[in-house]
C-alpha positions, 0 to 999 in steps of 0.5 A: 480559315484558322486565326493564325493563317497569316496574310491569306497565303495562297492555299494549293491542294497539291503541288509540283516541288519545283513549282513550290520552290520557285513560288517561295524563291521568286515571291516577293512578300511573306504570303509568298513565302508562306505558300501552303500545300494541303494535299502533297507534292509530286516531283515529276519534273525536278529538272525543269527549273527556271534560272537560280536566283542570285538572292531571293525575292524580297519586298523592299521592307524584307530585303536583307542587309549586311552587318555594317548596313544595319545594327543587329543588337539582340536583347540581353536576357535581363531585358526580356521583361520588356514586351518590345524586347521580347518581340525583338528576340522573336523578330530575330528568330523569324528572320532565321526562319525565313532564311532557312525556308529560302535556302531549302527552296533553293536546294530543291532547285539546285540539287535536283539529283536528290532522291525523291524521298530526300526531296519530299522530306525536305519540302515537309520540313519547309512547311514546318519552318513556315509554321514557325514564321507564322507563329513568330510573326503572330506573337510579335504583332500580339506584342506590338511589332511588325515583321520587318520592323528591324533590319534583317540579316542576310548572313545565312543566305550569303554563307550557304547559297553558293553550297555546290553539293547536297552533302554540304548543304545538309552539313550546314543547314540541318547539322549546323544551323538547325542543330544550334536551334536545339540549344537556342530553343531550350535556352530561350524557352527557359527565359521566357518562362522566367519572365512569365511569357507562356505564349512565347515559351510554348512556341520555342517548345513547339519549334524545338519538337520540329527541329529535333526531326529536321536535325534527324532528317540530316543525320540519317542521310549522313549515315546513308551517305557515310557508312564508314568513318566518325560522324564527326569526321564526316561532318567536318569533311562535308562543312562548307568553309563559310560555316564552322562547327561553332554554329551548331551549338548555343548557349545551353549545350544539350547533350541529351537532345543530341543523343535523342537525335542520334549523334554518338557520344564522340560527336557530341564530345567534339561539338561541345568544345569545339571553338572558332571565331563566328566572324570576329577576327581572332587574336592568336595567343602563344605561351612561351615563358623563357622570352627574358632567358633568351634575350639575356643569352642572345639569338645563339646562346639558348639551348633549353633542356628538355625538362625545362621546356616542359614548362612550356608544353605542360602549361601552354594552354594557360593563355586561354584564361586570357583569350575570348572564346572566338580567339586562337591559342597556338599549342604544341599538342591539342588538349584532349576533348574530355578535359575541355569538356571539363573546363566548359562545364566549370564555367570557362570559355574554350577558345580555338586551339591550333598547332603550327602546321595547321595554322600554315595551312589554314590561311586564316585572318588574324587580328594580332599575335600575342605571345607571352613575351617577345624575343628571338623565338617569338619574332621569328615565329611571328614572321612565319605566321605572317607569311602564311595568314593575314595578320591585321595588327604587327609591329616593327620593334627590334630586339634591342627594344624588348631587352630594354622594356623588359629589363628589371632596371625599369622598376628601379628608374620608376622608384628613383623618380618618385622618392615619396613611393618608398624608403630609397634605401631598399631600392635596387642599384645596378652594377656592371663589374665585380668591384661595384657588386662587392661595394654594394654588397658590403654597404647593405650588410653594414646596414644590417640587410641580407642581400640579393643579387638579380639578373636584369632579365629574368621572370618569376624569381629566376636567375638570382642569389640570396646571401645572408647578413654575415655571409660572403659570396662563395666561389659558386656564387662568384662564378655565377656572378661573373657569368651573368655580368659577361652575359647581361652587362650588368646586375641588380644588387638590393636588400633581401626584405622580410616579405609578408605577402606579395601582390600585383597590379594588373593594368592596361596601358592605353595608346595615349598613355592613360591606363586601365585597372584590371585587378589585383593578383595575390600571388605565392612565392616560395622562400627564394622568391620563386612563383608558385600559384596565387590566392583567388577571391578577395584581396584579403584572402589569407591575411592577418588582421594586422595586415588587413588593417595596414592595407585599409588604413587611409585607403592606402591600397587604392591610392597606391594602386592609382599612383603605381598605374599613373607612373608605370603607364608614363614610363611604358608610354614614354618607351612606346609601349601600350598593352597589359602589364602586371606591376609586382609589389610586396608588403614587408617587415622593416627592421623595427618590425613595422609593416611597410610596402615596396611598390614597383618591385618588378614590371612585367611588360606582357602577359602574365600569371597575375592577369590569368588569376584575376580572371580565374577570380571572376569564375568564383561565386561571391565570398568564396576563396581559393588557391591556384597552384602550379605543381612540379613532378618533384612535389607530387610526394607532398600530396602522397601520389606517384603521378599526376593522373593520381593527383588528379583523382585524389584531389577530385575525391577530396574536393568534388566540383560544385557549381552555382549557375555558371560559377564555381562554388567549391571544389577542384579544377584543373586548368591544365591536363594532368594526363598530358603533363610531363613535369608540371600541372596546374589547378585551383581549389575553391571553398567557402573557407581557408580551412576548407581549401588549406592555407598553403600549398603544403596543405594538399 
């Protein structure tokens, strides 16, 4: 008997397939699960079967537990240097092999109508899974751990044991769980090799070779059962609801191995970008950049022109860069598979994208709805979603609450309450009539300032006018002012300062009023203050020496950031808000040419572009710089192209993508799909220096 023969498991010369399956399912010890057949199987009595067990037989040591009863803390890759942690990983793999053995035995008892060739092949696959289990257990012993030392999960059994058809079982087992092993084996073979564990690496290599055959078995039968239609659609249609395609993929996605198995290109592309929660209840994100605009006009006043609405449709995947990989993003149209492939290969997670009609039919559980601002539209949409799904976290706030929360007067209140923050002369004032506006206007002009008049509700530099020092309001501007006061009841009048650079403090306000720093964003505005994009990389990207000295002096940036977070968190907590917020700030030159800081210019009490660009910077190789831009169709002439597809081609030729591990080392990455864009697209360009990427948007 060979040395690796485990526990003296029973050896049979030949055996009836039904008896083989029963021995595995009803046996309680590991040697029962590893019953060995040296000769072959007969399948003369497939219908004479015992009762199908609700759960497999297990000795107490091997009884599976649910997640809430035991922890399944898989070791981090960095911990694989430690033998015990490597053994723990093998324990995890062994548990999956045991569940696979039992589930396949269950299938032999349940699906007696299956062709004999299928049943014999499945019995053969079980023997290879038994071999894998032996290999894992023996290697664990060498590393000092016995099987059963850690809790054993019963998830796969609970998900697949109720499967009611052979096609569904094959889709779930061979084409999902075993297909994921193609990636897992390849990945962990490399991990074991990296720490010098040749024995464990060779086990993963052997398991991979067998798993290729197991997946091919399932795919070949699927091709017989479905001669028409796409592989991907046939797979989706037969997958049990308890299992989703995200479980058919591992960390190191291998297109080449799948092609070797026999999957077609369409299947491989769709699987690579597919996303779905594997158990965690997802948050649902939604891009709607008109919240403040809509609040200002009221429930019946909004009629967004098609060209402006395209800002939403063209950029509606942007919340994907805030979401976790198992969250959901509600979109008007699904992104192209090829575009999502490029995003994944650029190191980005791809969450699940859903359209409203599909979401209504899904009956999904959702942890919370996260729109890009609350307004009449998103509150109505939230109620529609809650009516067809289970939303765990909701709120009962009224429109009036968000009118106050999003008002630009919040920043005025904060600055007026903190006199040492900045010169009070530059803090805006509110006016409720034209006469008050004129008085504030003339006072600022007398002091030598240009003047900006802003709507109290607006975003990204929209809905404001700039009047130079010696000028008066013209008739068009007066009409705009009257309309705005009528719609919103008040306006803000403040000095137009000589901006040098803009930035924001991204933070999270906790329910207890404390805050967490998320990062700084260096955003780019045009000459009217409208948002255009952001610098990526370090805070000092594109700053001049004088400006760098200013922000470094006496640790001023860190100190002012802490103070901003403290006072803003207190103000928002007082208003009953918790969640993310972005605080816009800028450095300007005063009348004497000195650099000064205006903190708390505006508070974006919602998800915002700064939060997204902070996350973008995390995808860059250390010491790389970048620029992220939103480009409109009217700007294409600046790039020497006629459409967005030509823009994509031109930039990719000029800035080919270069990755270093999973981070961007250099090149262009489009963050929204240019081929689906009507009016806007967005992209980042990354390089080792400013000269490599250009110093402003006009350089492209």
